Residue, then its C-alpha position, 0 to 999 in steps of 0.5 A: m019105293i026103292e023100285e019106284k026111284w029106280m024106274k024113274e031113274l031109267n025113265r029120267y035117262f032116256e028123256d035126257l037122252r031124247l033131250i040131245e038128241k033133239c037138240q043135236q038134229e036141231a042144231r044140225d038143221h040150224f047149221d043147215q040153215f045158216c049155209e043155205f041163207i046166210v054162207e052160200p050167198a055170201f060165197e056167190a057174191l064173193e066170186q062174182a066181185l073176184e072173177p073180173r080179177g082172174i081169180k076163180v072161187r070153187y065153193d062146197r057143202r057137206k050138208n050137217r058139218l060144214i062150208h068150204i070155200q076155194i079161192n085159188f090163185p091169180d088166173s092158176k087153177i092151184d089153191n091159195f086160200h081155203y076157209t071152212i066152217i065147221l058143225p063139230q060132231n055130235s054139237l048141240e048147239l051152233k057153236l062152229l069151229l074155223k078152219t083156214a087154210g093156205r100155200k105160200n106160193k104155187k110151189a108150197r104145203l098148205e098151211e093149216k089153223e084152226s081156231a073158233f068162227l066169229p067167237e065174239v058171236g055166240p052160238e044163238d046169234v049165229l043165224k042172224l048173220s049178214k053175208e056181208d059179216i061172212i064176208l067181212d070175215i073171209i077177207q080179215k083171214l085172207k089179209e092175215f094169211n096173205y100179208a103174213a105169207r108175204t113178209a114171213p121169212d123163206 
């Protein structure tokens, strides 16, 4: 009987590992869907809206890891603001991180900040966000950064 107990415990351990791997893969798959169907269209819409103002936008995605947008200073190739949504390694759910970075002026160093991505939205509701929700958050973070940069003493 004792042998049966350890064998059950060993089997439970391997089943738990299988469940963890399954949840991690589901989180990666959901993150890729989120990026493809919600975030990328938001980035594209923002790019189209900023282009007439002379503001260049670049964005890229690393599958299963992050999606990033870079907004440059007007009529410049120098990056002004970065907005990156990150799926932390080994995540079991869509509890995402947001990393923002920006320059106060064209010669300043990048200042970075990391926080929870839309903390009021639970991991189970991330896929329910709209393109507009993403654009509004980018604009909010861009405003916060630029207002602080323009009013901070040198």
